[in-house]
Structures are given as structure tokens and as C-alpha cells.
N, C-alpha and C positions, 0 to 999 in steps of 0.2 A: 773509447778505446780505454782499456783498464792496469790499473797498478799491479804488477806480482813483484814480489819481492827479490832481487839479486840475485842469481849462487854466490856466495862466498868467491869462489874459484874466477870468478867472472867482472867482479866489482873494484876496480883500482881501490875504492874506499876501505876494505881493506889489505889493503895490503899490510901497511903498515904493522897490523895487528899480528898478521903471522910472522911479518920480520920478528916485532917485539919477542915473539913464542920460541919463534926459533935461533936465535943470535943479537938480541937483546942491550944488550953491550958492547955490541961492535959498532965500527962508524956507520953511521949511513950515511952522510954528507958533512962538507965542512964549505963555512958563507963568512970568508971574510976570515978573520981571527979565531970566529968561532966554529967547532963542532958539535953537530947532535950521533949521540949515537941513536937504534932502535926504538931502544925503547923512550929516549927520552921524544925524538920525532913523533911515536906512535902518543904521546903522554897533550905533547901540543897539539897533536892533530885531534885528538879527543874534547881538549876546549876548548878549539876554534868550530867543531857539530855544533857543542852546547850552545856556542853565540846566537850562529847563521841558524841552530832550530827554535830559542828564542824569540829570534825575526822572526820567524815565521815562514821560516824555508822545508818546503816538504817534496816527496819523489814526484817529480817530475819539471819541479821547478827547471830555468835555467838560473844560472849566479852567471857572471860575466866576470871576470879582472882584468886592471888591469895592473901588475906590478912586477918589477924588474925582475931580471933570472938571483933569484932569490931563497930561502928555505921558505920562506911567506908562500909565494905561490907556489911551489909542491905540498905545503900543510893546506893549502885553498885550494890542486884541485882534490887530495883524497880529505879534504872533509865533505865537500861536496858531493862526491861520491858517493863516500860510505852514507848522505842521506839519501841519496837517487835521483840529485838535481842534478 
């Protein structure tokens, strides 16, 4: 099995990039008392991508998430998707 780069239009990991470009200053999500606009969500996702890559996560890996229904869950899903995991 060979790995190929996922299409940018079909990968959840690139969603924050597209939304930040289109509507960066609009509210993306509200988590308790905190809200994040699309630009901030994209920035946080990119930071997590760097952390996961630094831990050795590569395309094709599986990433398990055990998180509550909070912003960290979405950030993690987007970051893992962006890495192709």
C-alpha cells in the first residue's frame, strides 16, 4: 500500500486553512466562556500539527483521542487530519 497526498478539498485537516482565508475574523466556535475565530482556530491547529509531527506522527498513523466535547477535540481532529493520520 502506498500513501498519496490527500486532496486539499477532501481532507478535514485543511478545513481550518480554508476557513481562516475566507472568514478569519468570524467566530468558529464557543467553548465555555472562550470563543475562537477561524484564524485563531487555524493557528492553534497548526501548533498542534507541529507537536504531533515532533512526536513522530506521520501519514497513515492512527491517532486515538480521549477528550471531552471541547475545542481541544476539534483542534486534535483537524491536526491529525492535516498530517494524514
